[in-house]
C-alpha positions as CSV (number, residue, x, y, z in Angstrom):
1,R,38.1,-13.9,-66.5
2,P,37.5,-14.9,-62.9
3,S,34.0,-15.7,-61.7
4,A,32.6,-16.3,-58.2
5,D,34.5,-19.6,-57.7
6,Q,37.7,-18.3,-59.4
7,A,40.3,-15.9,-58.1
8,E,43.0,-13.9,-60.0
9,V,46.6,-13.5,-59.0
10,K,47.1,-10.0,-60.1
11,R,50.9,-9.3,-59.6
12,M,53.9,-11.3,-58.4
13,Y,57.3,-9.9,-58.3
14,V,60.6,-10.9,-56.8
15,H,63.5,-8.4,-56.7
16,P,66.2,-9.4,-59.1
17,D,68.8,-9.6,-56.3
18,V,67.0,-12.5,-54.7
19,R,65.5,-14.4,-57.6
20,R,66.1,-18.1,-58.1
21,R,66.0,-18.7,-54.3
22,G,62.5,-20.1,-54.1
23,F,60.7,-16.9,-53.0
24,G,58.4,-16.8,-56.0
25,Q,57.5,-20.5,-55.5
26,A,56.8,-19.9,-51.8
27,I,54.5,-16.9,-52.7
28,L,52.6,-18.9,-55.3
29,D,52.3,-21.9,-53.1
30,A,50.8,-19.8,-50.3
31,L,48.4,-18.1,-52.7
32,E,47.2,-21.4,-54.1
33,T,46.7,-22.8,-50.6
34,K,44.8,-19.7,-49.5
35,G,42.7,-19.9,-52.7
36,W,41.8,-23.5,-51.9
37,D,41.1,-22.7,-48.3
38,L,38.7,-19.9,-49.4
39,G,36.8,-22.3,-51.7
40,Y,38.1,-21.2,-55.1
41,K,38.1,-23.8,-57.8
42,A,40.6,-22.1,-60.1
43,L,43.2,-19.4,-60.2
44,H,43.8,-17.1,-63.1
45,K,47.2,-15.4,-63.8
46,D,48.7,-13.5,-66.7
47,T,52.2,-12.6,-67.9
48,S,53.8,-10.7,-70.7
49,A,54.6,-12.6,-73.9
50,R,58.0,-10.9,-73.6
51,H,58.8,-12.6,-70.3
52,P,59.8,-16.3,-71.0
53,P,61.0,-17.0,-67.4
54,A,57.6,-16.2,-66.1
55,Q,56.0,-18.3,-68.8
56,R,58.1,-21.3,-67.8
57,F,57.3,-20.7,-64.1
58,H,53.6,-20.7,-64.8
59,A,53.8,-23.9,-66.9
60,K,56.0,-25.6,-64.3
61,N,53.3,-24.9,-61.8
62,G,50.4,-26.3,-63.8
63,Y,49.0,-23.1,-65.3
64,A,47.6,-23.7,-68.8
65,E,47.3,-20.9,-71.4
66,T,43.7,-19.9,-72.0
67,G,44.2,-17.1,-74.4
68,R,46.1,-14.0,-75.3
69,E,45.1,-10.3,-75.0
70,K,46.6,-7.2,-76.4
71,R,47.1,-4.3,-74.0
72,G,48.7,-1.3,-75.7
73,R,51.9,-2.6,-77.3
74,S,52.0,-5.7,-75.0
75,T,50.6,-9.1,-75.4
76,L,49.5,-10.8,-72.3
77,I,49.3,-14.6,-72.0
78,L,46.3,-15.6,-69.9
79,C,46.7,-18.7,-67.8
80,E,44.5,-20.8,-65.5
81,K,45.0,-23.6,-62.9
82,Q,42.4,-25.7,-61.4
83,L,42.8,-26.1,-57.7
């Protein structure tokens, strides 16, 4: 989990009516830039194992899987990216 030099992106969501138009990418780019500007060395993010589009989005943006965690009936894929 995040430490003093690591931040966590808690939630990202783009409404289905406007997906695939670059909004998610713009949001993530802005968050990464802000994290860098604030001095963070890494960002942590998670997604559901049941959401392959989000998994592909994370991988495309350089987030590496660091583990998995069960939460209720869901499995979360934990990811990290060095800034």
